[in-house]
PLY file of the C-alpha trace (Angstrom):
ply
format ascii 1.0
element vertex 238
property float x
property float y
property float z
element edge 237
property int vertex1
property int vertex2
end_header
-16.33 7.85 -14.08
-19.16 4.86 -14.10
-18.33 2.02 -11.83
-19.71 -1.49 -11.98
-20.20 -3.43 -8.21
-19.83 -6.98 -8.62
-19.27 -10.04 -6.76
-16.53 -13.13 -6.59
-16.95 -16.38 -5.16
-13.63 -17.91 -4.04
-13.26 -21.30 -4.96
-11.14 -22.66 -1.93
-13.90 -21.99 0.74
-17.23 -20.61 -1.73
-16.71 -17.23 0.79
-18.47 -14.44 -1.53
-16.52 -11.18 -1.67
-18.21 -7.64 -2.84
-15.90 -6.16 -5.64
-15.99 -2.94 -7.38
-14.84 -1.91 -11.16
-13.15 1.26 -11.25
-11.53 2.24 -14.31
-9.81 -0.95 -15.88
-9.14 -2.62 -12.34
-11.39 -4.42 -10.19
-11.00 -4.63 -6.71
-12.07 -6.44 -3.53
-14.88 -3.59 -2.03
-13.70 -5.92 1.66
-10.96 -7.48 3.44
-9.82 -10.96 2.43
-10.67 -13.52 4.89
-9.07 -16.50 3.52
-7.46 -18.74 6.03
-4.00 -19.37 4.91
-1.89 -22.26 6.69
-0.21 -19.55 8.62
0.22 -16.25 9.61
-3.45 -15.19 9.77
-5.06 -13.39 12.75
-8.22 -11.59 13.86
-8.07 -7.95 15.34
-8.04 -8.21 19.20
-7.09 -11.85 19.27
-5.67 -12.74 22.78
-3.90 -16.10 21.74
-2.00 -16.33 18.29
-3.04 -19.90 18.19
-6.84 -19.99 19.53
-9.80 -17.71 17.81
-13.27 -17.74 18.85
-16.67 -17.29 17.30
-16.80 -13.64 17.74
-13.37 -13.25 16.19
-14.70 -15.32 13.06
-18.16 -13.23 12.92
-16.10 -9.64 12.97
-13.79 -11.42 10.20
-16.89 -12.73 7.90
-18.32 -9.31 8.50
-16.09 -7.26 6.57
-13.09 -6.58 8.45
-11.03 -9.71 7.39
-8.11 -11.41 8.55
-4.85 -8.91 9.42
-1.60 -11.16 7.82
2.14 -11.52 7.99
3.36 -10.33 4.28
4.03 -14.12 3.93
0.83 -15.28 4.29
-0.43 -12.24 2.12
1.62 -13.35 -0.57
0.42 -16.67 -0.28
-3.47 -15.70 0.21
-4.56 -14.62 -3.12
-6.81 -16.87 -5.24
-5.73 -17.39 -9.16
-6.17 -14.50 -11.29
-5.96 -12.22 -8.14
-2.92 -10.33 -6.94
-1.64 -8.00 -4.13
-1.71 -4.86 -5.41
1.56 -2.86 -6.74
2.52 0.56 -5.86
1.50 1.50 -9.59
-1.80 -0.23 -9.02
-3.02 2.21 -6.41
-1.59 5.24 -8.46
-3.97 3.71 -11.05
-6.58 3.93 -8.99
-6.10 6.99 -7.26
-5.88 8.33 -11.20
-9.07 6.60 -12.07
-10.86 8.52 -9.24
-9.79 12.14 -10.34
-6.53 12.55 -8.27
-4.77 14.96 -10.70
-1.16 14.09 -11.73
0.70 16.67 -10.41
-0.37 15.51 -6.71
2.53 14.31 -4.85
3.11 10.17 -4.59
4.46 10.66 -1.33
0.96 11.61 -0.33
-2.17 11.23 -2.53
-4.19 13.65 -0.54
-7.34 13.49 2.02
-9.38 13.64 -1.86
-8.29 10.15 -2.36
-9.14 8.66 1.12
-12.69 10.50 0.66
-12.82 9.15 -2.27
-12.13 5.34 -1.31
-13.37 5.77 2.64
-16.63 4.16 4.52
-18.46 6.80 6.19
-15.91 9.15 8.34
-18.20 11.30 9.99
-16.35 10.78 13.48
-14.10 13.53 12.84
-16.52 16.13 11.77
-16.08 18.59 14.76
-15.79 15.71 17.06
-19.53 14.38 16.08
-19.68 10.59 15.67
-21.74 9.03 12.88
-23.66 5.87 14.42
-22.92 3.66 11.25
-19.33 4.57 11.04
-17.70 1.38 10.12
-20.71 -0.84 10.26
-20.41 -4.47 9.39
-24.33 -3.72 7.78
-22.40 -1.78 5.00
-25.01 0.73 5.03
-25.11 1.98 1.37
-25.99 5.68 2.70
-22.41 5.93 4.28
-20.23 4.84 1.52
-17.57 5.98 -0.61
-18.77 7.25 -4.11
-16.67 4.49 -5.91
-17.67 1.49 -3.95
-14.02 0.64 -2.55
-15.26 0.70 1.05
-12.11 1.22 2.70
-12.88 0.99 6.43
-10.49 1.40 9.41
-9.59 -1.92 9.99
-6.56 -1.55 12.06
-3.30 -3.06 12.24
-1.17 -5.50 14.47
2.06 -6.93 15.41
3.09 -10.53 16.05
5.89 -10.26 18.72
8.29 -12.95 19.95
10.14 -13.15 22.71
12.79 -15.67 24.23
13.55 -16.44 28.17
15.38 -19.04 29.79
15.07 -21.45 26.26
11.20 -20.75 26.20
9.77 -19.04 23.15
6.67 -17.27 23.09
4.75 -15.35 20.89
2.16 -12.40 21.69
-0.18 -10.09 19.53
-0.45 -6.64 19.74
-3.52 -4.46 17.94
-3.80 -0.67 17.04
-5.87 1.37 14.88
-9.14 -0.04 14.91
-11.92 2.58 14.04
-15.71 2.37 14.87
-16.19 0.97 18.50
-12.78 2.50 19.91
-14.04 6.14 19.79
-10.92 7.15 22.18
-8.12 5.85 19.45
-6.30 8.65 18.66
-4.56 6.64 15.60
-7.20 5.00 13.45
-5.82 3.51 10.39
-6.08 0.91 7.72
-3.18 -0.86 6.03
-2.99 -2.70 2.72
-0.09 -4.48 1.85
1.38 -4.27 -1.20
3.52 -6.52 -3.47
6.00 -3.27 -3.69
9.34 -3.37 -1.64
11.58 -0.72 -0.46
14.93 -2.08 0.27
14.01 -5.30 0.19
11.34 -4.70 2.94
7.62 -5.22 2.42
5.45 -2.17 2.17
1.81 -1.15 2.64
-0.64 1.61 1.48
-2.02 3.03 4.95
-5.01 5.25 5.08
-5.11 7.71 8.26
-7.31 10.57 9.50
-5.97 13.37 7.49
-3.74 11.51 4.80
-3.07 8.12 2.78
0.23 7.33 1.19
2.67 4.48 0.88
4.91 3.43 3.79
8.05 2.82 1.53
7.73 6.59 0.73
7.55 7.98 4.09
9.88 7.45 7.25
7.26 5.96 9.50
9.93 4.98 12.37
8.26 6.92 14.61
4.97 5.04 14.30
6.30 1.42 13.34
8.02 -0.36 16.21
9.02 -3.82 14.94
12.32 -4.40 13.50
11.45 -7.88 11.07
8.97 -6.95 9.09
7.33 -10.41 9.01
5.91 -9.38 12.49
3.44 -6.87 11.26
0.22 -7.35 10.51
-1.79 -5.59 7.23
-5.12 -6.44 5.99
-5.28 -7.66 2.27
-7.32 -6.12 -0.46
-6.69 -7.92 -3.98
-6.77 -6.50 -7.51
-6.88 -7.55 -11.10
-7.05 -6.29 -14.54
-10.15 -6.28 -16.59
-10.37 -5.41 -20.28
0 1
1 2
2 3
3 4
4 5
5 6
6 7
7 8
8 9
9 10
10 11
11 12
12 13
13 14
14 15
15 16
16 17
17 18
18 19
19 20
20 21
21 22
22 23
23 24
24 25
25 26
26 27
27 28
28 29
29 30
30 31
31 32
32 33
33 34
34 35
35 36
36 37
37 38
38 39
39 40
40 41
41 42
42 43
43 44
44 45
45 46
46 47
47 48
48 49
49 50
50 51
51 52
52 53
53 54
54 55
55 56
56 57
57 58
58 59
59 60
60 61
61 62
62 63
63 64
64 65
65 66
66 67
67 68
68 69
69 70
70 71
71 72
72 73
73 74
74 75
75 76
76 77
77 78
78 79
79 80
80 81
81 82
82 83
83 84
84 85
85 86
86 87
87 88
88 89
89 90
90 91
91 92
92 93
93 94
94 95
95 96
96 97
97 98
98 99
99 100
100 101
101 102
102 103
103 104
104 105
105 106
106 107
107 108
108 109
109 110
110 111
111 112
112 113
113 114
114 115
115 116
116 117
117 118
118 119
119 120
120 121
121 122
122 123
123 124
124 125
125 126
126 127
127 128
128 129
129 130
130 131
131 132
132 133
133 134
134 135
135 136
136 137
137 138
138 139
139 140
140 141
141 142
142 143
143 144
144 145
145 146
146 147
147 148
148 149
149 150
150 151
151 152
152 153
153 154
154 155
155 156
156 157
157 158
158 159
159 160
160 161
161 162
162 163
163 164
164 165
165 166
166 167
167 168
168 169
169 170
170 171
171 172
172 173
173 174
174 175
175 176
176 177
177 178
178 179
179 180
180 181
181 182
182 183
183 184
184 185
185 186
186 187
187 188
188 189
189 190
190 191
191 192
192 193
193 194
194 195
195 196
196 197
197 198
198 199
199 200
200 201
201 202
202 203
203 204
204 205
205 206
206 207
207 208
208 209
209 210
210 211
211 212
212 213
213 214
214 215
215 216
216 217
217 218
218 219
219 220
220 221
221 222
222 223
223 224
224 225
225 226
226 227
227 228
228 229
229 230
230 231
231 232
232 233
233 234
234 235
235 236
236 237
């Protein structure tokens, strides 16, 4: 299937994003890094209220910010949207996932079609360019979607003696965390399940929708606003 690489300049901050047209959809080919009023964080940010230059360099390099669902819902520029479950299913069909494929797990085939170099899991070997922020074309997926293990996080609140404190916890970042056993990408969706926000996840051996799978053994948060996920945006093309 022919694909077309393109770009989008966000008029709000003039940031240039790589995009790719797959089928009848145009997708961001990197994670969103727009600074909303609140609710956006960089991976391994130590203080919820402070970011340093290294954080910003990594964010601009392709990993983007991790957002609360509230911030994600406000982050899209005009004409773009958070993808729904049906958007991801349309993407899956466009890259060749057969219609009889279960929706609960869209198979490793879909992951291999959308994911940037994943050779770290081939017999334990680590590809030097995995998750490279240089976006080496030789290590990209065939459709240019370029998903990476951008990790996820939690914004946790605690209260003691009338004092309220927030702190951050992060998991699942690939690349430099070679010993991390649970590398993962989570992309917010506009779809909900029982009134709770859902996300599209990409793991080592599977991809799928959080609202189609009991992930209570993975997700420890109670309030969904505490979960921090990446954002990929989509829009329809004619």
